[in-house]
C-alpha positions in Angstrom: 25.7 3.1 -11.0 24.4 5.0 -8.0 20.8 6.2 -8.2 20.8 7.5 -11.8 18.5 5.8 -14.3 19.1 4.7 -17.8 15.7 5.7 -19.2 14.3 9.2 -20.0 16.3 10.8 -17.2 14.2 9.2 -14.5 16.2 8.6 -11.3 16.7 5.0 -10.3 14.8 4.0 -7.2 17.4 1.3 -6.4 21.2 0.9 -6.5 22.4 -2.3 -8.1 22.7 -3.9 -4.6 19.3 -2.7 -3.5 17.8 -4.1 -6.7 19.5 -7.4 -6.1 18.1 -7.6 -2.6 14.7 -6.6 -3.8 14.7 -9.2 -6.5 15.9 -12.0 -4.1 13.6 -11.2 -1.2 10.6 -13.3 -0.5 9.0 -10.1 0.9 8.8 -8.7 -2.7 6.6 -11.6 -3.6 4.5 -11.2 -0.4 4.0 -7.5 -1.3 3.1 -8.4 -4.8 0.4 -10.8 -3.6 -0.9 -8.7 -0.7 -1.4 -5.5 -2.8 -4.0 -6.9 -5.2 -5.7 -8.9 -2.5 -6.0 -5.7 -0.3 -7.3 -3.8 -3.4 -10.1 -6.4 -4.0 -11.0 -6.3 -0.3 -11.1 -2.5 -0.6 -13.4 -2.6 -3.6 -15.8 -5.0 -1.9 -15.8 -2.9 1.3 -16.3 0.3 -0.6 -19.3 -1.1 -2.3 -20.7 -2.3 1.0 -20.1 1.1 2.7 -21.7 3.0 -0.2 -24.6 0.6 -0.2 -25.2 1.3 3.5 -25.0 5.0 2.9 -27.4 4.9 0.0 -30.0 2.5 1.5 -29.4 2.4 5.3 -29.1 -1.4 5.0 -26.1 -3.6 5.8 -24.4 -1.6 8.6 -22.9 -4.7 10.2 -21.6 -6.1 7.0 -20.2 -2.7 5.9 -18.5 -2.2 9.3 -17.1 -5.7 9.3 -15.7 -5.2 5.8 -13.8 -2.0 6.9 -12.3 -4.1 9.8 -11.2 -6.7 7.3 -9.7 -4.0 5.1 -7.9 -2.5 8.0 -6.4 -5.9 9.0 -5.2 -6.4 5.4 -3.7 -2.9 5.6 -1.9 -3.8 8.8 -0.6 -7.0 7.1 0.8 -5.1 4.1 2.3 -2.4 6.3 4.1 -4.8 8.5 5.4 -6.9 5.7 6.2 -3.8 3.7 8.3 -2.4 6.6 10.2 -5.8 6.7 10.7 -5.5 2.9 12.0 -2.0 3.2 14.5 -3.2 6.0 15.7 -6.0 3.7 16.1 -3.8 0.7 17.1 -0.4 2.1 18.4 -1.3 5.6 15.6 0.6 7.5 12.0 -0.3 8.4 10.4 2.9 7.1 11.3 6.2 5.4 14.0 5.0 3.1 14.7 8.0 0.7 13.2 6.2 -2.3 9.9 5.7 -0.5 9.9 8.5 2.0 6.7 10.3 0.9 4.9 7.1 0.3 5.7 6.0 3.8 4.6 9.4 5.2 1.2 9.0 3.5 1.0 5.4 4.5 1.2 6.5 8.1 -1.8 8.8 7.5 -3.7 5.9 5.9 -2.9 3.6 8.8 -3.9 6.3 11.3 -7.3 6.9 9.7 -8.0 3.2 9.6 -6.9 2.8 13.2 -9.2 5.6 14.3 -12.0 3.8 12.5 -11.2 0.6 14.5 -11.3 2.5 17.8 -14.5 4.4 17.0 -16.1 1.1 15.8 -15.1 -0.8 18.8 -15.9 1.9 21.4 -19.1 3.0 19.6 -17.8 6.6 19.5 -19.5 7.6 16.3 -23.0 7.3 14.8 -23.2 4.9 11.9 -23.2 7.6 9.2 -20.2 9.3 10.7 -18.4 6.0 11.1 -19.0 5.3 7.4 -17.8 8.8 6.5 -14.6 8.1 8.4 -14.2 4.8 6.5 -14.6 6.8 3.2 -12.0 9.3 4.3 -9.6 6.4 5.1 -10.4 4.9 1.7 -9.7 8.2 -0.1 -6.2 8.4 1.5 -5.7 4.7 0.6 -6.4 5.5 -3.0 -3.9 8.4 -3.0 -1.3 6.2 -1.4 -2.0 3.4 -3.9 -1.5 5.9 -6.7 1.9 6.9 -5.2 3.0 3.3 -5.3 1.8 2.7 -8.8 3.8 5.8 -9.8 6.9 4.3 -8.1 6.3 1.0 -9.9 6.3 2.9 -13.2 9.5 4.8 -12.2 11.2 1.5 -11.2 10.4 0.0 -14.6 11.5 3.1 -16.5 14.8 3.3 -14.6 15.5 -0.5 -14.6 18.3 -2.1 -16.6 17.0 -3.2 -20.1 16.5 -6.9 -19.2 17.7 -8.8 -16.2 18.7 -12.4 -17.0 17.7 -13.5 -13.5 14.1 -12.2 -13.7 13.5 -12.0 -17.4 12.9 -8.3 -17.1 10.0 -8.7 -14.7 10.2 -7.2 -11.3 8.1 -5.5 -8.7 8.9 -2.0 -7.7 8.6 -2.7 -4.1 6.2 -1.9 -1.2 2.6 -1.7 -1.9 0.2 0.6 -0.1 
């Protein structure tokens, strides 16, 4: 079958063998759980950061929420790299997810810079929260990339899989 899809000319993200490995991997489920958990953490943290920027109150809570969001990001990135190794045979930059991985590195870098600046006290509170917002903006773009890949995976998937009942996860989450 190769990488050609059956639906509307969309290229398949997975070969049959890659799809089988994806569907059988526990890491697919881990990614499917971590992605929405991370998104909820993001929404709570975003609200806390915006509250601080609007009122000047809750700096510690907002800062801590960004740390928690960053730890969740690390967890999803590490497990996502393992998922990519299981499915595609490499930890990052598999052709099907190359650009998503490139942008994920930027997201990870911005979150990591936040951690360093927070820990070392390198930025004033307002600048630190602005850095958090920049990291969050890149996270949203990256999440959009993965949602698009989820859609492409569904459009290029075989009609119905008897093993999964037609339900599957596209793969790595941001």
